[in-house]
N, C-alpha and C positions, 0 to 999 in steps of 0.2 A: 303235902306231897304233890309234885307236879303230875298233871294228867298225862298218862302215856298216849303217844301218838299226837300230842299238841305240837304245833310248830313253834319253835323258838325264835328269838330275835335273830340269833345267827342264822337259822334256817331261811328266813325272810331275806335277810341280806344276801346270803349266798344265792337265793332265787333271783333277786333283782340284778345281781352281777351277771348270772347267767343269762337272762334276758337280754341284757344290753349286749354282751359279748356275741351272743348267737346273732342277733339282728346285724350287728356291725360285720361279723363274719361272712354271713351269707347275702347281705343287701348293702353293705357299706360301699364307699364311705357315706356316712349320714351326718346331719347336723344334730345338735342337742334337741333342737325343736322337732326335727323328724323322729327322734327316738322316742319322744313321749308317746304319741299315738301308736307307734309301732310296737311298744312294749306294754302300754297301759299304765306307765309309771308317771308320777307327778314330776313337774320341772325341778322341784327340790330334790327329789329322789335321784332324777337323772344327773344333777349336778354332783351330788354326793358320790354316786357310783362312778361316774366318769372321773371324778378327782381321784378316787382311789386307784381305779384301773391305770390311769396315766401315771400316777406316782409309783406303781409297781412295774411300769414299763410295758404294759399289755396294750394300752391304747395310745395313739398319737394323732397329732393334727395332720390333715391332708389337703390344706388349702382353704381358701375362702370363696364363697359365692355370694353374688349380689342377691338382695331380696327385694321384693316389690315395695318400694317406699319405705323400707325399714333399713335397719343395720345390716351390714354384711354378715353372713353366717359362716361360722367355722366349721368345716367337715372334720369328721373323726374316722379313724380307721384302725383295724387290728394292726399292732406294731410287729413287724415281721422278726425282729430281734428279740421279742419277748420270750422266746423259748425254742426248744428243738424237738423233733419226733424222728424216730427211725421207723421205716416201713420195710418189711421183709417179705419177699415172695419164695417160698419153698416150692418152686415149679417142677415140671417133669424133666427139664434139661438142665436147669441151673438154679443156684440160689442167688437172688438178686437182693441186695442191701442198698437202700437209699437213705440219705439224711435230708430232713426237711426243715425249714424254718416254720415259725408259727403260722405264716400265710400258706403253707404247703408248697413254697417254691423249692425245688431240688437244689440243694448245696453241694453234694457229692454222691457218687454211686460206685458199686462194685459188683462183679459177677463172679461166681464160682460154678464151674461147669460139673455136671454129675455124670457125664456120659460114661466114664470109666468105672466108677464105684457105686452107681445107683443110689439107692436110699438107705445106705449104711447110717445108722443113727449117730454113732459116735463122730463119723466124718461130717455129717450135716451140722451137728452141734459145733464142731470145729469151724466149719464155714461161717456159720453165724458169729461166732466169737471173733474170728479174725476180720470178718466184714465189718461188724460194728466198729472195732477198733481202727480199721482203715478209713472208713468214711469220716469218722470223728478227726483223725489225723490229717486226712486231706483237706478237710474244710477249716483246720485250725480251730476246732470247736472244744469248749470245755465240757467234759462229761457231766459236770453239775448242772449245765443247761438243759439236759435232757428231761423232758416231761413225760416220757413213755416211750415203749417199744412195742409196735404191733406187727404181728406174724400171721400171714395167711399160708394154711397147710392143706394138703388133700386129706379127705377123710371126715369121720364124725368126730367131734370134740365133746368130751365129757368133763365136767367140773369135779374135782375132788377136794373140796375145801377142807372137809373134816380130817381126811387123811394127810393133808400137807403137801400133796402132790401138784396142787394146781390144775392146770389144763392137761388132760390125758388124750392122746390121739389114737384113734382106731382106724388104721388106713389099710384096708384089706388089699387093696390094688397095689400098694408099695410095700406090703410086707410088715406093716407095723401093727402090733397088736397091744393095747393098752400101753403105749409108750408115755412115760411121765415126762412129757417134752418140757413142760414149764420148769419143773424142778431141775432138769438137766441143764436148761439154759441159765437159771439163776446161779447154779453152781459154777458154770463155765465163763459166762460173759462178764467182762471187767467193767461194771458200771457201778455208780453209787447204789447202795442196797435199797434206798427208797424209790428208785426208778421202777415204775410198775411195767409188767409184761402183759400184753393182750393177745391171746392166741385163738385164732377162728379159723373156719373153713375158708378156703381161697375164693370160692364162688360167692360166699357171703360178703367178703371184704370187697370184691369186684362190684357186687350189688350196691353196696353202700356208697362206693365211689360214683357209680353212675347215678344214683338217685340224688346225691348231693351236688354234683358238678357236671353230670354228663346226660346221656340219653334218657334217664329217668326222671330228671328234675322237673318238678311241677305235677307229676302224675300222682293221684292217690294211690295207685297200686301198679307195680310193674314186675314182670318176671324177667330176670337177667340171666342169660345163658353164657357160661364159660366153656368155650370150646379150645381145648389145646391138644396135647398128646392124649389127654383124658377128656371127659365131659362132665360138667356139673351145672347146677342152677341155684338161684335163690328167688324167693319171692318177697317183695318189699311193699310195705303198706305204710302211708303216713309221710310227713316230711320232718326235716330236722327240728322244726319248732313244736312238734306235737309229742306229749308225754307217752302216748300209746303207739309211737312208732314201733313197727316190727319188722325184723329182717331174718328170714328163715332159710337155712341151707337145705337143699334137697339132693339126695343121691340120684338125680335125674338121669344121669348116664347109664344106671343100672336098671332102669325100666325096660321092659321087653317090647321090642318092635318087630321080631321074627321068632315065631314059635320053632323051637329045634333049629335055631340059627347058628351063627358062627360062635366059637367059643371066645368068651371075654377074658380078660386078664384077671377079673375078679373070681373066676372059676365057674361061673354061671355061662348060660348059652343065650343067644339072641339079644343081648343087651344094646342099647343105643350106642354105647361106647365102642362095641366091636364093629361099628359100621361108620359112625360119625367122627370118632376120634382120630387125630393125625396119625397116630401110631397104627391104628387099624387100617386107614387108607394107605399107608405105605405098604403094609403087609399085603393087603389086597392086591395092589399093583405088582408087587414083586411075585406074588403066586401066579399072576396072569402073565409074567414075562416081561413086565415093564422094564425099560432100560435104565436101571438103577444100580449103582455100585452097592455091594453087599453091606458096606459100612455107612451108607448114606444115613444121616440123622433125619428126624421126623420133619424138621423146617425145610431142609434142602429137598427132601422127597415130595413134600406137599407142593412146593413151588414148581417143581418139575412136573408133577401130575397135572396142575393147572395149565401149565404151559402147553403140554401135550394135548390136553383136552379142548382148550380154548386158546388156539395159537393166534398170533398177530394176523392181521388182514393179509389174505393170500395163502395162509398155510392151510394145510389139510389136517383136520382133527383126528387124533388117535382115537378109534372107536372103543378100544377097551378103557382108555383113560375117561373118555366121555361117559360110558356107562357106569364107571364107578362114581363119577361125580353126581350123575343123574339119581343113582341109588342112595347116595348120601343125602341129596335134597330132599328126596321123598321121606327117608327116615327122619331127618330133622324136622320136616313138615308135620309128619304124624306125631311125633313126640311133642313138638311145640303145641299141636292142637289139643293134646292132653292137658298141658299147662293152662291153655286158655279155658277149656271146659272145666277144669278143677278149680281154678283161682280167679277167673274172670278179670284178668288184668287190663288196664287201660293201654298198657304198652308192654311190648316184648322187645327186649334189647340183646342183640347177639354181640358178645364180646370174646375175649381171649385172642391170643395171637393167631390161632388157626380160624377162629371164627371170623376175624377181620380180614384174614387172607382169603378165604373162600367166599365171603359175604358178597363183595361186589360182583362176583360171577354167578352166584347161586340164589341171590335174594329174591328176584322175581319168581323162581321155581319154588322156593321154600314158601313164599307167601301163597302161591297158588295151591300147594299141597296142604298147607293149614287150612285154607278155605274149604277144601275137600273133606278134611277129616274132622273139622271142628263143628260144633253146632252154629247154625247161621246166626242167632241172636248174639251168642258169645263172641264170635270172630267179628261181627259187624261193628263192635265198639272198641276193637283192639287194633292198634297200629304196630307194625313190625319193622324194626330198623337196626342199624348198627350202632354200637357203643361209640361214644364220643372221645374217649380218654386213650386211646391207643393200647398197645401191648403191654404198657406199664401200669394199667388201671388197678391190678391186684395189689401192687406195691403201694400205690396211692391209697387204695382202700384200706390196706393194713395200717398205714399211718393215721386213718381217720379213727381207728379204734381208740388209741389213747387221746386223740384230739376231741373226740365226742365225750370222753369221761371228764377231760379238762374243762370243756365248755360247760358241761352239766354241773361241775362243782364250783362254777362261777370263777374260774381262772385261778383257784387255790392250788398251790404246788403239793407234790406229794410230801407226805410228813416224813422228816428226817429220822435216821437211825431206825430202831426196832419198833414194830407195831405189836398189838396185843397178840398177833398170830405167832410171833416169834418168842412169846413169853413161855416160861416153864408153867407147869400146871400150878405149882404154888404161887407163882407170880400172878397168874390169872385170878386165883381166889382172892388175893390181897387187893388186885385192882378192882375186882367186882364189888368187894366190900366198901372200898373207897367211894365207888359210884353210888352205892346204896346209901352211905352216910350223906353224900352231897344231895341226895333227893330230899 
């Protein structure tokens, strides 16, 4: 009888493929000679793995470089045409769907606005369904090339593998209570049944994108803040090559920054989101008589608030708008100081469309307030800056969810047709008996 937990030849082969793919993905292009020390594999193993991956269309040549006194070396890279990923951001104002190739180059995108209907579950499922169809159509892509669909959503994500619901979303601020989102999407989205869905918190997908490609890359630990109409954060430790990589979503926007403060849309009072979220900043300015149309959306209102508070050279600042931004900077600084004290990150990264909009104007003040509220030793080792990936980072991060799984599996594609999860109870018994006999 085989020893339980013992690695098989298949496991070793998959692990070797994963090492090569990960190194090429994050550090490529590389030669075979460079891949050896980078992965710890022998030259023979490198040749075998590269040959397999090239035959499957996952790796391709990327030119030749001269070597010192030796033969020219052929560089290898990930083949962009090796597969497709969909990344989806269920945001506060729109559902954004993007199609990426294997190198995460964008091939197509579409937006579905949410202003009129809010977070009606059926409507959002419909937006995802038509959005996936549209980006595949616009790119002339074959759905069978899809390696996975990643989705970032607001709220707390719970896994319900035993009940068959998949990812269940608890989004108190958007009125979602135990929504079986993965099951609904699997029933609605027209893709091959083997294409996996990966659903996670939007701040967590943002954090992974910034750790892999942006402001957190190279840091052992980073806190990444998502500031949009609402507020969230994630704490990220390790890098893409480490098995103990962790990425934790935090309901940071609902930590208290003011005792008996403003009412938050979650129902509580004094939350950070009630002061630093774009929706709350718009409401505060309107309450103070700010010159905004009643139907102004959050993005339009925030841009107008910044222009009023920090006018171009020669302009006179609006004192009410300036006071709102000053209070926002202090609330963000105090809340970021909590993240610094609790998690001791090397870096703090501000992202999200609103974070990137206010960041260039408020970052010096935010840093000053973090230093005032955080412990000296903790803040001395922390840098605070803006995200590098722009307002689309949540969508890119959503696409990294299936990408991470694909790389970890050594580039093996999802199994076609039914998995054991789709078998009947009787089929499971038969399948288990077969496995026992094989042992």
